[in-house]
C-alpha positions in Angstrom: -62.9 -69.8 37.6 -65.6 -69.4 40.1 -68.2 -68.0 38.4 -67.9 -71.3 35.5 -67.9 -73.4 39.0 -71.1 -71.3 40.0 -73.0 -73.0 36.6 -72.6 -76.5 37.4 -73.6 -75.8 41.7 -76.4 -78.0 40.5 -74.5 -80.7 38.6 -72.9 -82.4 41.8 -70.9 -85.1 39.5 -69.4 -82.9 37.2 -68.7 -79.9 39.5 -66.5 -82.8 41.1 -64.2 -83.6 38.3 -64.2 -79.9 37.0 -62.6 -78.9 40.5 -60.7 -82.1 40.7 -59.0 -82.0 37.5 -59.0 -77.9 37.7 -57.1 -78.0 41.1 -55.0 -80.6 40.7 -53.7 -78.8 37.6 -53.0 -75.9 39.8 -51.5 -77.7 42.3 -48.5 -79.4 39.7 -47.8 -76.0 38.2 -47.2 -74.3 41.8 -45.2 -77.3 43.0 -43.1 -77.3 39.6 -42.8 -73.1 39.9 -41.4 -73.6 43.9 -39.4 -76.2 42.9 -37.9 -74.0 40.1 -37.6 -71.3 42.4 -36.2 -72.1 45.2 -35.1 -75.7 44.6 -36.6 -77.5 46.9 -39.7 -80.0 47.1 -42.4 -78.4 49.4 -44.6 -81.9 49.0 -43.9 -85.1 47.8 -46.6 -87.7 47.8 -43.8 -90.4 46.0 -45.5 -92.9 48.9 -49.0 -92.9 47.8 -49.9 -95.6 45.8 -51.0 -93.6 42.3 -48.9 -90.2 42.2 -47.3 -88.1 39.2 -43.7 -87.5 40.0 -44.9 -87.2 43.7 -46.2 -83.7 42.8 -50.2 -84.5 42.5 -51.3 -88.0 43.6 -55.1 -89.5 43.5 -56.1 -89.0 47.0 -54.8 -85.4 47.0 -57.4 -84.9 43.7 -60.5 -86.8 45.0 -60.3 -84.3 48.3 -59.8 -81.4 45.9 -63.1 -82.6 43.8 -64.8 -83.1 47.3 -64.2 -79.7 48.5 -64.5 -77.8 45.7 -68.4 -79.5 45.8 -68.2 -78.2 49.4 -67.2 -75.0 48.4 -69.0 -73.9 45.7 -72.7 -75.8 46.2 -72.5 -74.8 50.4 -70.0 -72.6 51.6 -69.7 -70.0 48.6 -73.6 -69.2 48.7 -73.5 -69.1 52.8 -70.4 -66.6 52.9 -71.6 -64.5 49.7 -75.1 -63.9 51.8 -73.1 -62.7 54.6 -70.7 -60.7 52.7 -73.9 -59.1 50.9 -74.8 -57.7 54.6 -71.6 -55.7 54.7 -70.9 -52.1 53.9 -69.1 -51.6 50.6 -66.6 -49.2 51.7 -66.4 -51.2 54.9 -65.5 -54.6 53.0 -63.0 -52.7 50.8 -61.3 -51.5 53.5 -60.9 -55.7 54.9 -60.2 -56.3 51.7 -57.5 -53.9 51.4 -55.8 -54.7 54.8 -55.9 -58.4 53.8 -54.4 -58.1 50.7 -51.6 -56.3 52.5 -51.1 -58.7 55.1 -50.8 -61.7 52.6 -48.1 -59.6 50.1 -46.2 -58.6 53.3 -46.2 -62.2 54.5 -45.4 -63.9 50.9 -42.7 -61.2 50.4 -40.8 -62.4 54.4 -41.3 -65.7 53.4 -39.8 -65.6 50.3 -36.9 -63.4 51.6 -36.5 -65.8 54.7 -36.2 -69.0 52.5 -33.5 -67.1 50.0 -31.5 -66.5 52.9 -31.2 -69.7 54.6 -28.1 -70.4 53.2 -26.3 -67.5 53.7 -27.3 -66.9 57.1 -26.1 -71.0 57.2 -22.6 -69.6 56.1 -22.5 -66.1 58.5 -23.0 -69.0 61.6 -20.1 -71.2 60.2 -17.8 -68.4 60.2 -19.1 -67.1 63.5 -18.2 -71.1 64.8 -14.7 -70.4 63.0 -14.3 -67.0 64.7 -15.0 -68.9 68.0 -12.8 -71.7 67.7 -10.1 -69.2 66.8 -10.5 -67.2 69.9 -10.4 -70.4 72.1 -7.0 -71.0 70.6 -5.6 -68.0 71.4 -7.2 -68.5 74.7 -5.2 -71.8 75.4 -2.3 -70.3 73.8 -2.1 -67.5 75.9 -2.9 -70.1 79.0 0.2 -72.2 78.1 2.4 -68.9 77.8 0.9 -68.0 81.2 -0.1 -64.3 79.8 -2.3 -61.9 82.3 -5.6 -63.3 83.2 -7.0 -60.2 82.3 -5.9 -60.8 78.4 -7.5 -64.1 78.5 -10.8 -62.9 79.8 -10.8 -60.2 77.2 -11.0 -62.6 74.6 -13.8 -64.9 76.9 -16.0 -62.0 76.8 -15.3 -61.9 73.2 -16.2 -65.8 72.6 -19.5 -65.1 74.9 -20.8 -62.3 72.8 -20.0 -64.7 69.7 -22.2 -67.1 71.0 -24.8 -65.4 71.9 -25.0 -63.8 68.6 -25.1 -67.5 67.0 -27.2 -68.8 69.5 -29.6 -66.0 68.7 -29.0 -66.5 64.8 -29.5 -70.1 65.1 -33.2 -69.8 66.9 -34.4 -67.3 64.5 -33.4 -69.6 61.7 -35.3 -72.4 63.7 -38.6 -70.5 63.5 -38.2 -69.8 59.8 -37.5 -73.6 59.3 -40.2 -74.7 61.4 -42.2 -72.3 59.9 -42.0 -73.8 56.8 -41.9 -77.3 58.2 -45.0 -77.3 59.7 -46.7 -75.6 56.5 -45.1 -78.3 54.4 -44.5 -81.3 56.7 -43.4 -83.2 53.7 -40.6 -80.7 52.8 -37.2 -81.9 53.0 -33.8 -79.7 52.1 -30.2 -79.6 53.3 -30.7 -76.2 54.6 -33.6 -77.3 56.8 -32.0 -80.8 58.3 -28.9 -78.7 58.9 -31.1 -75.8 60.7 -33.2 -78.2 62.7 -30.3 -80.1 63.5 -28.3 -77.2 64.7 -31.4 -76.6 67.4 -30.9 -80.1 68.9 -27.1 -78.9 69.2 -28.3 -75.8 70.9 -31.0 -77.6 73.5 -28.1 -80.1 74.2 -24.9 -77.2 75.1 -28.0 -75.5 77.2 -28.5 -79.1 79.0 -24.9 -79.5 79.4 -24.3 -76.1 80.8 -27.3 -76.2 83.2 -25.4 -79.8 84.6 -22.0 -77.5 84.9 -23.4 -74.9 87.1 
């Protein structure tokens, strides 16, 4: 594809339309693929005047064309002259390292996305367990059981809360990373995670005030 575009480097108007059409088509294909795989819409251009299914829009297509001209006509030749000065073995090593980093990052991201729903269910199960333990404590206090018994259950509750909070923070980091990469992404899972982080922050503030 780059070789084909290079042939148009001296024809900026043709290059503009060629890159605009090609990259717009690619954006549409990737958008559809991501939605099918993850059941999530990672970007949405529905609020743009001229768009198609919210996946592509005229404004972005023009940007793709402009960027294509800048990259093929100016950036690529400049980068190529720098690369040609680098030792081939070193270049191969750099390419291999970057490839591994990209592959690992991609796999990690996919796993995190896939595990979001499952992890949210785990958090809800921990919340249920905490509620049950708190009921036990209240029942024991009413029955005037030994203080050591209630303290033991209270320690279990605190351990469960710490486990829940760690899980929420880990999930929040993943959700925040996705939200940063795709600002218009909007799923029930991500909304729930962000809300849980807000609840967690509120609880910390309340606990500080009590202390």
